[in-house]
C-alpha positions as CSV (number, residue, x, y, z in Angstrom):
1,M,0.7,52.1,147.4
2,S,-1.2,55.3,147.6
3,Y,-3.5,57.0,145.1
4,G,-0.8,59.5,144.2
5,D,1.8,56.8,143.8
6,Y,-0.3,54.8,141.4
7,L,-1.1,57.8,139.2
8,D,2.4,59.3,139.6
9,L,0.7,62.6,140.5
10,D,4.0,64.2,141.5
11,T,5.1,63.9,137.9
12,L,1.7,64.8,136.4
13,L,1.1,67.9,138.5
14,S,4.6,69.2,138.2
15,A,4.5,69.1,134.4
16,Q,2.9,72.6,134.0
17,H,5.6,75.2,133.4
18,P,4.2,78.7,132.6
19,L,6.8,80.9,130.8
20,A,5.2,84.3,130.8
21,Q,7.2,87.1,132.5
22,P,5.7,88.6,134.5
23,P,3.5,85.6,135.3
24,Q,0.0,85.6,133.8
25,H,-3.0,84.0,135.6
26,D,-4.5,82.5,132.5
27,E,-1.5,80.7,131.1
28,L,-2.1,77.7,133.4
29,L,-5.6,77.3,131.7
30,F,-3.9,77.2,128.3
31,I,-1.3,74.6,129.4
32,V,-3.8,72.3,131.2
33,Q,-6.2,72.4,128.3
34,H,-3.7,71.2,125.9
35,Q,-2.0,68.7,128.2
36,T,-5.4,67.0,129.0
37,S,-6.2,66.9,125.3
38,E,-2.9,65.0,124.7
39,L,-3.8,62.5,127.5
40,W,-7.1,61.9,125.8
41,F,-5.4,61.5,122.4
42,K,-3.2,58.9,124.0
43,L,-6.2,56.9,125.0
44,V,-7.9,57.4,121.6
45,L,-4.8,56.0,119.9
46,H,-4.8,53.1,122.4
47,E,-8.4,52.3,121.5
48,L,-8.2,52.8,117.8
49,R,-5.1,50.6,117.5
50,S,-7.0,47.9,119.3
51,A,-10.1,48.3,117.2
52,R,-8.1,48.1,114.1
53,E,-6.5,44.8,115.2
54,L,-9.9,43.4,116.2
55,L,-11.3,44.2,112.8
56,R,-8.3,42.4,111.3
57,A,-9.1,39.4,113.4
58,D,-12.8,39.5,112.5
59,E,-13.8,40.3,116.1
60,L,-16.4,42.8,115.2
61,A,-18.3,43.0,118.5
62,A,-15.1,43.8,120.5
63,A,-14.0,46.4,117.9
64,L,-17.4,48.1,118.3
65,K,-16.9,48.3,122.0
66,R,-13.6,50.1,121.5
67,L,-15.2,52.6,119.1
68,A,-18.0,53.3,121.6
69,R,-15.4,54.3,124.1
70,V,-13.6,56.5,121.5
71,K,-16.9,58.3,120.9
72,H,-17.3,59.2,124.6
73,I,-13.7,60.5,124.6
74,Q,-14.5,62.6,121.6
75,S,-17.5,64.1,123.4
76,T,-15.2,65.1,126.3
77,L,-12.6,66.6,124.0
78,T,-15.2,68.6,122.2
79,E,-16.8,69.9,125.4
80,Q,-13.4,70.8,126.7
81,W,-13.2,73.7,124.2
82,S,-15.9,75.5,126.2
83,V,-13.3,75.9,129.0
84,L,-10.7,77.4,126.7
85,A,-13.3,79.7,125.2
86,T,-13.5,81.5,128.5
87,L,-10.0,82.9,127.6
88,T,-10.5,86.4,126.2
89,P,-8.3,88.0,123.4
90,S,-6.7,90.4,125.9
91,E,-6.0,87.6,128.4
92,Y,-4.4,85.4,125.7
93,A,-2.3,88.3,124.4
94,Q,-0.6,88.6,127.8
95,F,1.3,85.3,127.2
96,R,0.9,84.4,123.5
97,D,4.4,85.6,122.6
98,F,5.9,83.2,125.1
99,L,4.6,80.3,123.0
100,A,7.2,81.3,120.4
101,T,7.1,78.8,117.5
102,S,5.1,76.1,119.3
103,S,1.7,75.3,117.8
104,G,-1.1,72.7,118.1
105,F,-0.2,71.9,114.5
106,Q,2.8,70.1,115.9
107,S,0.8,67.6,118.0
108,Y,2.1,64.3,116.7
109,Q,-0.6,62.3,118.6
110,Y,-3.4,64.3,116.8
111,R,-1.6,63.5,113.5
112,A,-1.4,59.9,114.5
113,V,-5.2,59.8,115.1
114,E,-5.8,61.3,111.7
115,F,-3.4,58.7,110.1
116,L,-5.2,55.8,111.9
117,L,-8.6,57.1,110.6
118,G,-7.2,57.4,107.1
119,N,-6.1,61.0,106.5
120,K,-2.6,60.0,105.3
121,N,-0.2,62.8,104.3
122,A,3.5,62.1,104.0
123,D,4.3,65.8,104.2
124,M,3.0,65.8,107.7
125,V,5.7,63.4,108.8
126,R,8.4,65.9,107.9
127,V,6.9,68.4,110.3
128,F,8.4,66.3,113.1
129,D,12.1,66.3,111.9
130,H,12.9,67.7,115.4
131,D,11.4,64.7,117.1
132,P,12.8,61.4,115.8
133,A,10.6,59.2,118.0
134,A,7.4,60.9,116.9
135,Q,8.5,60.9,113.3
136,Q,9.2,57.1,113.5
137,M,5.7,56.4,114.9
138,L,4.0,58.5,112.2
139,E,6.2,56.9,109.5
140,S,5.1,53.5,110.7
141,L,1.4,54.5,110.8
142,L,1.7,56.1,107.4
143,H,2.5,52.7,105.8
144,E,-0.1,50.7,107.8
145,P,-3.7,50.1,106.9
146,S,-6.1,52.6,108.5
147,L,-9.2,51.6,110.5
148,Y,-11.3,52.0,107.4
149,D,-8.9,49.9,105.3
150,E,-9.3,47.1,107.8
151,F,-13.1,47.4,107.7
152,I,-13.0,47.3,103.9
153,A,-10.8,44.1,104.1
154,L,-13.3,42.6,106.5
155,L,-16.1,43.2,104.0
156,A,-14.1,41.5,101.3
157,R,-13.6,38.5,103.6
158,R,-17.3,38.4,104.2
159,G,-17.7,37.7,100.4
160,L,-18.9,41.2,99.4
161,P,-17.7,42.4,96.0
162,V,-15.1,44.8,97.2
163,P,-12.6,45.9,94.5
164,A,-9.3,44.0,94.8
165,E,-7.3,47.3,94.5
166,L,-8.8,48.5,97.8
167,V,-7.6,45.4,99.7
168,D,-4.0,45.4,98.5
169,R,-2.7,48.9,97.8
170,D,-0.2,51.5,98.9
171,W,-1.3,52.3,102.5
172,S,0.7,55.5,102.6
173,K,-1.9,57.1,100.3
174,P,-5.3,58.3,101.6
175,H,-8.3,56.2,100.6
176,Q,-10.0,57.6,97.5
177,P,-13.7,57.5,96.9
178,N,-14.7,54.4,95.0
179,D,-18.0,54.0,93.3
180,V,-18.0,50.2,93.5
181,L,-17.4,50.3,97.2
182,A,-20.2,52.8,97.5
183,Q,-22.5,50.2,95.9
184,V,-21.3,47.6,98.3
185,I,-22.1,49.8,101.2
186,R,-25.4,50.6,99.7
187,S,-26.3,46.9,99.5
188,I,-25.6,46.7,103.3
189,Y,-27.9,49.6,104.0
190,E,-30.6,48.2,101.8
191,D,-30.6,44.8,103.6
192,P,-29.6,45.6,107.2
193,E,-31.1,42.5,108.7
194,H,-28.8,40.3,106.6
195,H,-25.7,42.4,107.3
196,W,-26.6,43.6,110.8
197,D,-23.1,43.7,112.4
198,V,-21.4,45.5,109.4
199,Y,-24.4,47.7,109.1
200,E,-24.0,48.7,112.7
201,T,-20.2,49.2,112.1
202,C,-21.0,51.6,109.3
203,E,-23.1,53.7,111.6
204,E,-20.4,53.6,114.3
205,L,-17.9,54.9,111.8
206,V,-20.2,57.7,110.8
207,D,-20.6,58.6,114.4
208,L,-16.8,58.7,114.7
209,E,-16.4,61.0,111.8
210,D,-19.3,63.3,112.9
211,N,-17.7,63.6,116.4
212,F,-14.4,64.4,114.8
213,Q,-16.0,67.1,112.7
214,F,-17.7,68.5,115.8
215,W,-14.4,68.7,117.5
216,R,-12.8,70.4,114.5
217,F,-15.7,72.9,114.4
218,R,-15.4,73.7,118.1
219,H,-11.7,74.1,117.7
220,L,-12.2,76.5,114.8
221,K,-14.8,78.6,116.7
222,T,-12.7,78.7,119.9
223,V,-9.7,80.0,117.9
224,E,-11.8,82.5,116.0
225,R,-13.3,83.7,119.3
226,I,-9.8,84.2,120.9
227,I,-7.6,85.5,118.0
228,G,-10.1,86.2,115.2
229,S,-8.5,86.2,111.8
230,A,-4.9,86.6,113.1
231,R,-2.3,84.0,112.1
232,G,-1.8,81.1,114.5
233,T,1.4,80.4,116.4
234,G,4.2,78.4,114.7
235,G,3.4,80.0,111.3
236,S,0.0,78.3,110.8
237,S,-2.7,80.4,109.0
238,G,-5.0,80.0,112.0
239,V,-8.8,80.0,111.2
240,P,-8.4,79.5,107.4
241,F,-6.4,76.3,108.0
242,L,-8.9,75.0,110.5
243,R,-11.8,75.8,108.2
244,K,-10.2,73.9,105.3
245,A,-9.9,70.9,107.6
246,L,-13.7,70.7,107.8
247,E,-13.7,69.7,104.2
248,L,-11.8,66.4,104.9
249,T,-13.6,63.1,105.2
250,F,-12.3,59.7,106.4
251,F,-15.1,57.5,105.1
252,P,-16.4,59.0,101.9
253,E,-18.6,56.0,100.8
254,L,-20.5,56.1,104.0
255,Y,-21.7,59.6,103.2
256,A,-22.1,59.1,99.4
257,V,-24.5,56.2,100.0
258,R,-26.8,58.5,102.0
259,G,-27.4,60.8,99.0
260,Q,-27.9,57.7,96.7
261,I,-30.5,56.3,99.0
262,A,-32.3,59.7,99.4
263,E,-32.4,60.2,95.7
264,S,-33.7,56.7,95.1
265,G,-36.4,57.2,97.7
266,R,-37.5,60.5,96.1
267,S,-37.7,58.9,92.6
268,S,-39.6,55.9,93.7
């Protein structure tokens, strides 16, 4: 077996099909950028699914190893925007119309990552009516516990006073901020030596969300650099949609506790 055989390079390297007529030099950059992102999303999904199962099995150390890998992938995905940012507005305009109604908004793997991290939205499943296999995958993930849900369940199994309604609920709904859970998280931060592994997991999850937000921000700034305030392809609003996404959070209690501890420290 050769290197090319093992990696199926003939298939991989023949998967780029620029559509612009006449051909435009920069369209290949656009295609490769998005194809490589999808490959990384595939690996992120692989690692997050495994991390979720490991949390369910109380194998915390192994789950943290998976999350560490995801963080490195996120860094690569974020840095990758710098390559697309070399595309100027006039260069993009040469082939943009050939994208027709396609849009990054239609990336089912990206949506799957968001579902696994907890940003559940049943309306997003309907976006994929044209792709039954993708829709089935998202429908399944919609009704499964997220990574954060499994972490909360692990805390409950450790004997921490997690509200029962957070351990058995409708998983198709996004997790809502819970003051009691915030106090549980705070107790972990106030006694890290006693709760070291879950304390470390809290910080890993914060890293994960920070990295995701960095990726979102670089996406926003790259799009803004290339098309400004114009609407995105596929009917999306473009920059306003991406800016609104920056307001979303996966793990609200992990951020709420920071303000509580800071306020407590200031008053003491």
